[in-house]
C-alpha positions in Angstrom: -63.4 15.5 3.8 -61.1 13.0 2.0 -57.5 12.1 2.5 -55.1 12.1 -0.5 -54.7 8.6 -2.0 -51.4 6.8 -1.4 -50.0 4.7 -4.2 -49.1 1.1 -3.4 -45.3 0.8 -2.8 -44.8 -2.5 -4.8 -46.6 -1.1 -7.8 -44.7 2.2 -8.2 -42.2 3.1 -5.5 -41.4 6.5 -6.9 -45.0 7.5 -7.2 -45.6 6.0 -3.7 -42.9 8.2 -2.2 -44.4 11.4 -3.7 -47.9 10.4 -2.7 -46.9 9.9 0.9 -45.3 13.3 1.0 -48.4 14.9 -0.5 -50.9 13.0 1.7 -48.9 13.8 4.9 -48.8 17.5 3.8 -45.0 17.7 4.2 -44.3 20.1 1.4 -45.9 22.0 -1.4 -44.4 23.0 -4.7 -43.4 26.6 -5.4 -43.3 28.4 -8.7 -39.6 27.7 -9.0 -38.6 24.1 -9.9 -36.7 22.4 -7.1 -37.6 24.9 -4.4 -40.0 23.4 -1.8 -42.5 25.1 0.4 -42.2 23.3 3.8 -45.7 22.9 5.2 -46.1 22.8 9.0 -45.8 19.0 9.3 -42.6 18.9 7.1 -41.0 21.9 8.9 -41.8 20.4 12.3 -40.0 17.2 11.4 -36.9 19.2 10.3 -37.0 21.4 13.4 -37.1 18.3 15.6 -34.1 16.9 13.8 -32.3 20.3 14.2 -33.1 20.5 17.9 -31.7 17.0 18.7 -28.7 17.0 16.4 -27.7 20.6 17.4 -27.8 19.4 21.1 -25.5 16.5 20.3 -23.1 18.8 18.3 -22.9 21.3 21.1 -21.8 18.6 23.6 -18.7 18.3 21.5 -17.8 22.0 21.8 -19.2 22.9 18.4 -20.6 26.4 18.4 -23.2 27.8 16.0 -22.4 30.8 13.7 -24.0 32.2 10.6 -22.1 33.2 7.5 -23.3 35.2 4.4 -25.2 33.4 1.6 -23.2 35.1 -1.2 -19.6 34.4 -2.0 -17.5 36.2 -4.7 -17.2 34.1 -7.8 -13.4 34.8 -8.0 -12.9 32.9 -4.7 -14.1 29.7 -6.3 -11.5 29.9 -9.0 -8.7 29.7 -6.4 -9.5 26.1 -5.7 -9.6 24.2 -9.0 -10.7 20.9 -7.6 -13.5 22.6 -5.7 -14.6 24.4 -8.9 -14.7 21.1 -10.8 -16.9 19.7 -8.1 -19.4 22.5 -8.0 -19.0 24.7 -11.1 -21.9 23.0 -12.9 -24.2 23.5 -9.9 -23.6 27.2 -9.2 -26.3 29.9 -9.0 -24.9 33.4 -9.9 -26.1 36.8 -8.8 -25.1 39.2 -11.5 -27.1 42.3 -10.7 -27.7 44.5 -7.7 -30.8 46.7 -8.1 -30.6 48.2 -11.5 -26.8 47.9 -11.7 -24.8 45.1 -13.1 -22.2 43.8 -10.6 -18.5 44.1 -11.7 -18.0 40.6 -10.2 -20.8 38.0 -9.9 -21.7 36.5 -6.5 -22.2 32.8 -6.0 -25.1 31.6 -3.9 -23.4 29.1 -1.6 -23.5 25.4 -2.7 -21.5 24.8 0.5 -19.4 27.2 2.7 -15.8 25.9 2.7 -14.7 29.1 1.0 -16.7 31.4 3.3 -15.2 29.7 6.3 -11.7 29.9 4.8 -12.1 33.7 4.6 -13.2 33.8 8.2 -10.4 31.6 9.4 -7.8 33.6 7.6 -9.0 36.7 9.3 -9.3 35.3 12.8 -6.6 32.7 13.2 -3.1 33.9 14.1 -1.7 31.5 16.8 -2.0 27.9 17.9 -3.8 29.4 20.9 -6.7 30.2 18.6 -7.1 26.5 17.7 -9.0 24.3 17.4 -12.1 26.1 16.1 -15.2 24.1 15.6 -18.1 26.0 14.1 -21.5 24.9 12.7 -24.2 26.8 10.8 -27.8 25.8 10.0 -28.6 27.3 6.7 -29.9 26.9 3.2 -27.7 26.1 0.1 -28.4 26.2 -3.6 -27.4 23.8 -6.3 -28.6 23.5 -9.9 -30.5 20.3 -10.4 -32.0 19.1 -13.7 -34.1 16.3 -12.2 -35.5 17.3 -8.8 -37.2 15.1 -6.2 -38.6 16.3 -2.9 -36.0 16.1 -0.1 -33.7 13.9 -2.2 -32.5 16.4 -4.8 -33.5 20.0 -4.6 -32.3 23.3 -6.0 -32.6 24.8 -2.4 -32.2 22.6 0.6 -31.5 23.1 4.3 -28.7 21.5 6.3 -26.1 22.0 9.0 -22.5 22.3 7.9 -19.7 22.0 10.5 -16.3 23.4 9.7 -13.2 23.2 11.9 -9.6 24.3 12.0 -6.8 22.4 13.7 -3.0 22.5 14.4 -2.3 19.1 12.9 -3.7 16.2 10.9 -4.1 14.0 14.0 -6.5 16.4 15.7 -8.4 17.1 12.5 -8.8 13.4 11.7 -10.1 12.8 15.2 -12.8 15.5 14.7 -13.6 14.0 11.2 -14.2 10.6 12.7 -16.0 11.9 15.8 -18.5 13.7 13.5 -19.4 10.6 11.5 -19.9 8.7 14.7 -22.3 11.4 16.0 -24.2 11.1 12.7 -24.3 7.3 12.9 -25.5 7.3 16.6 -28.1 10.0 15.8 -29.4 8.2 12.7 -29.5 4.8 14.3 -31.0 5.7 17.7 -33.0 8.9 17.1 -34.2 8.2 13.6 -34.3 4.4 14.0 -32.4 4.0 10.7 -29.6 1.4 10.6 -26.6 2.5 8.5 -23.4 1.3 7.0 -20.4 3.4 8.0 -17.1 3.7 6.3 -14.7 5.8 4.1 -15.6 6.8 0.6 -13.6 5.6 -2.4 -11.6 8.1 -4.4 -14.3 8.5 -7.0 -17.0 9.1 -4.4 -14.9 11.5 -2.2 -16.0 15.1 -1.6 -14.4 17.5 -4.0 -11.4 19.1 -2.2 -11.2 16.5 0.6 -8.4 14.0 1.4 -10.8 11.6 3.1 -14.6 11.4 3.2 -16.5 9.3 5.7 -20.1 8.4 5.2 -23.2 6.7 6.6 -25.4 4.9 4.1 -28.9 3.6 4.6 -30.9 1.1 2.6 -34.3 2.3 1.3 -37.3 -0.1 0.8 -36.7 -0.2 -3.0 -33.2 -1.6 -2.5 -31.3 1.6 -3.3 -28.9 3.2 -0.9 -29.0 6.8 0.3 -26.1 8.8 1.7 -27.4 10.2 5.0 -24.4 12.3 6.2 -20.7 12.8 5.5 -17.6 14.0 7.3 -14.5 15.2 5.5 -10.8 15.7 6.3 -9.8 18.5 4.0 -6.2 18.5 5.0 -4.4 21.7 4.0 -5.9 21.8 0.6 -7.9 25.0 1.3 -5.5 26.6 3.8 -2.7 26.6 1.3 -4.9 28.1 -1.4 -6.3 30.8 0.9 -3.0 31.2 2.9 -4.5 30.4 6.3 -1.5 30.1 8.7 -1.0 30.1 12.4 2.1 30.6 14.5 3.1 27.4 16.4 4.8 27.0 19.7 8.2 27.3 18.1 7.1 30.6 16.6 7.0 29.1 13.1 4.2 29.5 10.6 2.1 26.5 9.5 -1.0 26.0 7.4 -4.1 24.9 9.4 -5.7 21.5 8.9 -9.5 21.6 8.2 -12.6 19.5 8.3 -16.2 19.8 7.3 -19.3 17.7 7.8 -23.0 17.9 7.2 -26.5 16.4 7.3 -29.3 17.9 5.2 -33.1 17.7 4.7 -32.3 14.7 2.5 -32.5 12.7 5.7 -36.3 13.3 5.7 -36.4 11.4 2.5 -34.6 8.6 4.2 -37.0 8.5 7.1 -39.9 8.2 4.6 -38.3 5.5 2.4 -37.1 3.4 5.3 -40.1 3.5 7.6 -43.3 4.5 5.7 -45.9 2.1 4.4 -49.0 2.1 2.2 -51.0 4.0 4.9 -48.5 6.9 5.1 -45.6 7.9 7.3 -44.3 5.9 10.1 -42.3 8.4 12.1 -39.6 7.8 14.8 -40.9 9.2 18.1 -38.4 12.0 18.3 -39.2 13.6 15.0 -43.0 13.1 15.0 -44.9 16.5 15.0 -47.6 14.7 17.1 -46.3 11.8 19.2 -49.7 11.0 20.8 -53.1 11.7 19.3 -56.2 11.7 21.4 -59.4 10.9 19.4 -63.0 11.1 20.6 -65.8 8.9 19.4 -69.5 9.5 19.9 -68.8 12.7 21.8 -72.4 13.8 21.5 -73.5 10.8 23.6 -71.2 11.3 26.5 -70.0 14.8 27.5 -67.6 13.2 30.0 -65.4 12.1 27.1 -64.1 15.6 26.9 -63.2 15.6 30.6 -61.2 12.3 30.2 -59.4 13.6 27.1 -58.5 16.8 28.9 -57.2 14.8 31.9 -55.0 12.6 29.7 -53.8 15.6 27.8 -52.7 17.4 31.0 -51.0 14.2 32.2 -49.0 13.8 29.0 -48.4 17.1 27.3 -45.5 18.2 29.4 -43.5 15.2 28.3 -44.9 14.5 24.8 -46.3 16.4 21.8 -50.0 15.6 22.2 -52.9 16.6 19.9 -56.7 16.3 20.3 -59.2 15.6 17.6 -62.7 16.3 18.8 -64.0 17.0 15.4 -67.3 15.5 14.0 -65.3 13.4 11.5 -65.9 9.6 11.7 -63.5 7.6 13.7 -62.1 5.8 10.6 -61.2 9.1 9.1 -59.6 10.4 12.3 -57.4 7.3 12.6 -56.5 7.3 8.9 -55.5 11.0 9.2 -53.1 10.2 12.1 -51.8 7.2 10.3 -50.9 9.1 7.2 -49.0 11.7 9.3 -47.1 8.9 11.1 -48.3 9.6 14.6 -46.7 6.8 16.7 -49.6 6.3 19.2 -53.3 6.9 18.9 -55.6 6.8 21.9 -59.3 6.5 21.3 -61.9 7.4 24.0 -65.6 6.7 23.6 -68.7 6.4 26.0 -67.8 2.8 27.1 -64.2 3.8 27.8 -65.4 6.6 30.1 -67.6 4.2 32.0 -64.8 1.6 32.4 -62.0 4.3 33.0 -60.1 2.8 30.1 -59.1 3.7 26.5 -58.0 2.0 23.3 -54.3 2.4 22.3 -53.3 1.9 18.7 -49.6 1.7 17.6 -48.7 3.1 14.2 -46.0 0.5 13.4 -48.1 -2.6 13.8 -51.7 -1.4 14.0 -52.3 -3.5 17.1 -55.1 -2.3 19.4 -55.1 -2.8 23.2 -57.2 -1.7 26.1 -55.3 0.3 28.6 -56.3 1.6 32.1 -56.4 5.4 32.5 -54.8 5.0 35.9 -51.6 3.7 34.4 -51.6 5.4 31.1 -48.5 7.4 31.6 -46.4 4.3 32.3 -48.0 2.5 29.5 -47.2 5.3 27.0 -43.6 5.3 28.1 -43.3 1.6 27.5 -45.2 1.5 24.2 -43.1 4.3 22.7 -39.9 2.6 23.8 -41.0 -0.7 22.2 -42.2 1.3 19.1 -38.7 2.7 18.6 -37.1 -0.7 19.0 -39.6 -2.3 16.6 -39.2 0.1 13.7 -35.4 0.0 14.0 -35.3 -3.8 14.0 -37.6 -4.0 11.0 -35.2 -1.8 9.0 -32.1 -3.5 10.4 -33.4 -7.0 9.3 -34.1 -5.6 5.8 -30.6 -4.2 5.6 -28.8 -7.3 6.9 -30.8 -9.5 4.5 -29.8 -7.3 1.6 -26.0 -7.6 2.0 -24.6 -10.3 -0.2 -20.9 -11.2 -0.5 -19.8 -11.7 -4.1 -16.6 -13.0 -5.7 -17.0 -12.3 -9.5 -18.7 -9.9 -11.8 -21.6 -12.3 -12.7 -22.5 -12.6 -9.0 -22.2 -8.9 -8.5 -24.4 -8.1 -11.5 -27.1 -10.4 -10.2 -27.1 -9.0 -6.7 -27.5 -5.5 -8.1 -30.3 -6.6 -10.4 -32.0 -8.1 -7.3 -31.8 -4.7 -5.7 -29.4 -5.7 -3.0 -26.1 -4.5 -1.6 -22.9 -6.3 -2.9 -20.0 -6.7 -0.6 -16.8 -7.3 -2.6 -13.1 -7.0 -2.8 -12.1 -3.9 -4.7 -8.9 -2.8 -6.4 -10.1 -0.3 -9.0 -9.5 3.4 -9.6 -11.8 6.3 -10.4 -12.1 5.2 -14.1 -13.0 1.7 -13.0 -15.7 3.0 -10.7 -17.2 4.9 -13.7 -17.1 1.9 -15.9 -18.7 -0.3 -13.3 -21.5 2.2 -12.8 -22.1 2.4 -16.6 -22.4 -1.4 -16.8 -24.5 -2.1 -13.7 -25.8 1.2 -12.3 -24.1 0.5 -9.0 -21.4 2.6 -7.3 -19.2 2.1 -4.2 -21.0 3.3 -1.1 -18.2 2.9 1.4 -15.1 1.0 2.3 -15.8 -1.8 4.9 -12.2 -2.7 5.7 -8.7 -3.0 4.4 -7.6 -6.3 2.9 -4.8 -8.0 4.8 -4.4 -11.2 2.8 -3.8 -11.0 -1.0 -7.1 -11.0 -2.9 -8.1 -10.2 -6.4 -10.6 -7.5 -7.3 -13.9 -9.0 -8.6 -14.1 -6.4 -11.4 -10.6 -5.4 -12.5 -8.8 -8.7 -11.6 -6.0 -6.5 -10.1 -4.9 -6.9 -6.5 -7.7 -5.8 -4.2 -7.0 -3.4 -1.3 -10.4 -2.9 0.3 -13.7 -4.7 1.0 -16.4 -2.3 -0.3 -20.2 -2.1 -0.2 -21.7 -1.4 -3.7 -25.3 -0.5 -4.5 -27.5 1.6 -6.7 -28.0 4.9 -5.0 -30.1 8.1 -4.9 
């Protein structure tokens, strides 16, 4: 048996990314372009993300629901700005059985409209508010150029939608959600991020404000990991969603939405993986600890020790056993490509000494450990593993941020595949022009400028400090 070859990162990053996905058996390709088949390893990673993020959302009073996949096309025409944002990406259902539909259905690209219909039906009084609902589902968007996890025709995500009595409460929820995403991404996925508000040109269609967390990939490009939006009353006015306030007057609700998708798996790969394969954060790894035997035919007691270690650990961690006849080099390489954080090797000599060999995926270091203290040793090693992969990514991010004062400096930073931090005073058209000239776009606003400053690009008065980078 042979493992799929992984391309060297520095030679061809795009090919490396795809080769890691294939070697780790995360997805397979279906007969429809852009629609992935999640293999067990890939789906396990997503389910581990779902489990932990869902737990965090539920602590904030967010409840899960499930809304229909299909939305009437006419509903999209009610919100012109929303249509402009999604019309080119819509899949339509035009036939039911052998009959043509009088009105086509849209396969949801997102569910603002579906939630609006639900809110209109179920909200009458301020006593009904706030409502904070979330759904885990698949969505569909037309994509000409697809890439696994990063840009797919069908992808999976969670989308949170809420309704509030006023802007203050809605904005608090909007900001609370982006903080949840940041904390989850930083500490569970070990990915450091930049957090801030999107500029006007990068804002979600139909939103008043969009907040984002952005991560830096190993090729120097940024990736939007999650977003949270204050929708204001844009949708409630279009869909006539009102509630009766304490003074018995009718007001339009204030809405928010937020989401994280399977795109985050692409971020995990491009932030942590290496030329041997995946390097997975402990929480998402399908197998957290792999027990490997060597020379099993020479010492039957190896099995007994493996079973003992398994029973000791499996209630706390996801543990697998490889007692196959494959060589030890293959066994180790197989776990490395799948990103297993810790490998424990047991052979005849280990049984005699009541010890084992522990190998960490992040640094490849081997150490002899005592079986009598293995549970404590595993706890400590996994803790250090999480810290190490986060710090490695954090150092890369911090080293990539460069402050610039003029276009020449900006252009050089972007050519060097880094993140430019600059004073910005441009509009949507300026954002488009900058991207045409450099390939870079605003990723998020860092802060508001207090003292008068000139925009590096437009030479107009600058209002914000902004991070810029090329992005997926």
